[in-house]
N, C-alpha and C positions, 0 to 999 in steps of 0.2 A: 504495499499500500504506499502510495506516494505522500510525502508531507505535506502537500497541499490540501490532499484528500483526508488525511487526519486532522488537519487545522479547522478545516470546513466541518467536519464532524462534531468536533470538540465545541464548535461555536453554536452548533445547533441546540433548540430546546430540549427539553425531556420528551416531550409529546411528538417531537420531530424526529427524535432518535427512535423511539419506539416504532413510528409509522414505516420508519426506514428499514429498520430489523425485521419488521413484519412481512415487507415488499421481498427484502431478500430472500427470508424462508419460502414465500411462495414461489421466487424463481428458484432456489434450489429444488424444490419439489419437481417444478417443471422439468429442468435439468436432468434429473435423475429418472423422470419418466422417459423423456427422449433419449435417454441412454441406455435403457432396457431394451427400447424397439430398434434402434440404430445408433451407429457411431454420431456422436456430437462433434462440432467446429472446434470447440476450445475447450478441451478436458480442463484446463485448470482454472475455469470460470466457477468451479464447485469450491475449490480451495479458496479461491479469492473472496468469493460470498461468504464462507465459513469463516473466515479471518475476520472480515468486517464486521459481522456478526459479535464475534467475541471482542473486537475493540468497543463496539459499541455498549455491550453488555458491561464491560469493564469500567466504561465511563460512568454509566448509570449507576453503579454499584458505589464508584468513588463518591458521585454526588451524594447519593443518598447516606453514605457515612459521614461524609462532610456536615449533611444536615443534621444528622443525629448528633454528631459530636457537638456542633453549635448549640443544641436545644439543651443536651446536657449540662454544657457550660453555663448554660442562663439559668438553670435551674439551681445550681450550686450558690 
């Protein structure tokens, strides 16, 4: 994944990131279905989509942990 792609994903809001992950999951499903019936043009598309989903999920989790950490600090 290119640095520009990572930066644009990182600057997205949580709902946009979740929508992007859902779209990628649909794409993975479609690619797997196509792969079983006939060879696909770019087999690396599956890998890049899976990795992009992993990056999105990582950033969502980091944001969630940061929010809970700040909430815990406020309660103290």
